[in-house]
N, C-alpha and C positions, 0 to 999 in steps of 0.2 A: 537402561536408556540414559544417554548422555543428554542433558539439556543443551539449548541452543548456546547459552553463554559460553559453556565449556568448548563447544564446537567452534566458535568464532573468536573467542578470546576477548568477550564483552562482559560487562558486570551483571546485566539482566539478560534473560532469554526472550528478548523483545527487538523487533525490527520497526523502524519507521517507514511507513508506506511511501514510494517514490511518486508522490502527487504531481502531475504536470502543472508547470506555471507556478508552483507553490514550494516544491522541495528544492530550494536553492542550496548552494554551498554552505551560506551561513546557517540555514535552518538545519541541514544535515549535521553540520559540525557541533550546534546546540544540542541536537539529540544524542550525537555520540558522547558528548561531555556530560549528558545526564545519565549515561550508563547504557542507553540502547545501541544499537547500531544504525547510525544515520545515513540515509540514502538521497544522493541527488536524483531528482527526477529529471531525465533527459527529454521527457515528452515537452515539446514546444521550444526545445533548443536545437542548435545545430552544433556541428563538431567544434566550431570556434568558441561558442559560448559555453559549451560543455567543458572544454579544456580550461576555461577562465574560471568556472565554479569548481572544478576539481582543485585548482591551485589555491583558490580562496578556502574552501574546506581544509585542506591541508595545512594551511597557515593559521587556522583557528582551532585545530584539534590535534592531539598527537594520538588519538585513539582510533580504532579501526572504523572505516566508513565504505560505503559501496556507491554504485550507480545502478540506477534502473534505466534500461534501455527498451522503449517501445519499439518493436520491430517493424512496425508499419511506417515509422517516421522516414521520409524520403531521404535523409541523411545518415540513416542507420549504419551503412558500410562504414563511412567515415568515422562515426562516433564509436563503433566498435574498435577501430584502429587507434583512437584516442584512448579508450579505456586501457588498451594493451599497451600502449606506449608511455602512458603516465603512471604507470605502477599501481592502478586499482587492483585491490586484492580480492574484492567481491562484487559480483554484478547479479542483479535480478533482471528478469525479462518479462515481457507481456506481449499479448496479441501475436502469438505464432510460436514457431520453433526457432531457437538460437543455433541449430545444427550447423549452419554455414560458418559460424564463428568459433565452434568449439575447438577446432584444432588450434587456431590462433591463440584464444585465451588458455587453453590447457598448457600451451607451451611457455606460458608466462606465469603458471601457476595460480591462476584465477578461480575463484570458487564460483560456480554458476549455479544460480537457484531460479530457476522459471517460476512464474505465477501461473496456475492453470485452474480451471473449474471442471476439470475432466479426468476421471481416473484412466481412461483410455489414453488420452493425450500425455498424461504424466507418465505412463509406462513407455511410451516413445521417447519422451525427453530423457527419460532415465538411461535408456539404451543408447541414446546420442551423447550421454556423457553428463547429465545434470547430477550434480552432488547432493542437492537437497530439493524439495518441492514446497512451493506455498500453495496450499490448498485453500482457495479463496471462494466463500460461499456467497450467494446472491444477496446477502444483508449488506455488503460492502457498498462504498460510494464508487461512482465513476462507472467504468464499464464492467459488466457483471455477466455471469452464467445463470443457470436455472436451480442448481442444487443448493441446499442450504448449508451452512457450516456444520450444523449437527449432523447431517448425514454424509457430507462430502469427506470430513476428516477422518472417521473411523475406517471409512473405505480406503482411503489413501493408505493409513497407516497399516492396514491389513495387507493391501496389495503390492505396496513399494518395499524395496530392500534399502531405501534411503531415508534420512530423517525428513519428517513432515512438519511443516510450520502452518499454523492455522490462521486464517485471516477472514475477516467479514463480520461485523457486528460486535466487535469486542472493544469494550470501552471501561470495563471494571475488572477488579481482580476475580471476582466470582466467575466471570466469563473466561478469563485467562485460565483459571483452575479446571473449568469444565473442558476447555479444549485440551489441556493436558491430560485429563481423565479419558478423553476420547483418543489419545495415542499421539497427539502433538508434542513436539520437543521445545516448542515456544510460540510465541504469535507475531503477527505483523498487524499494526495499528495505523489509522490514518485519520478518521474522522474526528477522534477525541483529541488530536494534536492540534486541529485547526482552531481551537479555542485556547491556544497557549499564548502567551505574551509574545513569543518569538515568531509565531507564524506570520508570514509576510503576505497576509490577505487584509484587504479593507475591513475597518471595524463594521460596516454593514453587513458583511457575510458573517463575521462572528456573532452578531447581534441575531441574525436569522437563525442560526445554529441553536443558540441559547433559547429561542422562543419556539423551537420546534416542538410539535406534539408527537405523539406516537405513529400517526398517519401522515407525516409531514413530507415523505419522499414518494416518488413515483419512478417508474421505469419507462423512458422513451427509447426510441429506435428499433423495438423488436420487429417490426415490419421490414426493417432494411437490414436485419441481422447485425446490428450494432446497439444492443441494449445497454442503457447508461441510466444509472440511479442518481437522480437530483432532487433538490427541494422542489416542492410544487410552488409554481408562481406563474405569472402571465405567459412568459415563454414555454413553460411546459405544457401548460394547458392548449395553446395555440398549436405547438408541435403535435400533440397527440391528436387534436382535431384534424390536422392535416393528415396525419398518418390514417386516421378512419376514413378520410375521403379519398385514399389511394394515392397520396403524394409519394413520388420516387425518391431515391437515395439522392440525386443530384439537387432536387428542390429542397430537401430537408437539411443537406449540408451547407446550402447557401444561406437557408434561414438561420442556422445556428453559427454561421461563421463569426468568430471572435467573441461568442458569447461567454467562454470561461475567462478570457482575460477582462472583459467588462465587469465581471463578478468579483474576480480576485484584485485587480487594480483600481477599478472605477467604483466598486461598491454598488453595482447595479443589481439590485435584487428583484427587479421585475422582467428584464429582458436578458439578464445574465444567467449563465449555467451554473448554478450553486451545487456542484458535486457534494454529496454526504451519503453516509450510510444509514441504516436504519436505527443505529445506536445514537443518532442525533439527538433524540428525545431524552437521553440521560445526561446531557451536558448541562452544567449548572452555572459555571462561572469561568472567567479568563484567569488563567494562572501560568506561572512559570512551567516551561516544558519538564524541568527536573522534577517539580511536584506532581504533575499527572503521571509521568512514567513511574517515579518511585512509589506512588501510592497503589497503582494497578499491581505492580510487582509485590510489594509488601502484603497487600490485601489478598493476592492469589496464594501466598504462602500459608497465611492464617487459615484460608478456606481448605487448602489441601490438608493441613494438619488436622482440621476439623472432620474432614472426610476420612482420616486415616490413611491418606495417600503418602504423606511424607513423615520422616522421622522429626522429632524435636530438634535434632542437631543441625539439620539442613537449612541453610539461609543463603540469600543472595547478596546479604549486606557485607 
């Protein structure tokens, strides 16, 4: 099996998650320069701002980077065209199937890597032309499925004939090693990078993550088919209360309108949406993204050697 770094021409077999309103061109460039695959998160952007962020990223790194396209974005068609026209080489997608864009992207030589929490959907995406699949377990932050990373990844690896990348609850090298042992060629991480020096989120958000206990997250939106993992706070408790009382999708969307931006930009830890995975309780300090990514990957090598999965000669250094 080839590791993700070999497949994508990067140093480490690790992708930075395309977090909406967080994964800017600057942040993606920092992650790429640290040896991962930096990803510009197009969620919260339109075609114009995406094009600007791609230009910024390209000006700050000469290493591979990609774009994450949330397919429910109302400007998705225009952004898909921007991705093709600006020479982006790798795209990850979420919230549906990118099938309508496959011919365009494939004609430009773009590697397409959908994020999904379902083996059935993954099979369909591969038939439509997906080059790899990111198998995202429910431990992850933001929009989630129901299956855990531990159960989802080996099923994906057994059922698909394309490389599988593990995501969800991965913040340390031993978790990365476990994902590889389950059949993944690499990992995608997000929450652990939120406490990096370079992460463009308010310090209040970072401090909330550093203080998080093992039961710090909850999932909202299950009643309206939009499950989202966030830190427990005043907004989360009120949202769940309204769900239990039968509030509909329109009311809940209105209640949370702008909540992610309030958390990211204003540091509102009471009524903001603090998206975070269950691994938030493992975060201890704010450090440069290069240190976080390097430590995860080096520790994974050490763990796999201890398990006898790798030879002494293999290294990502």
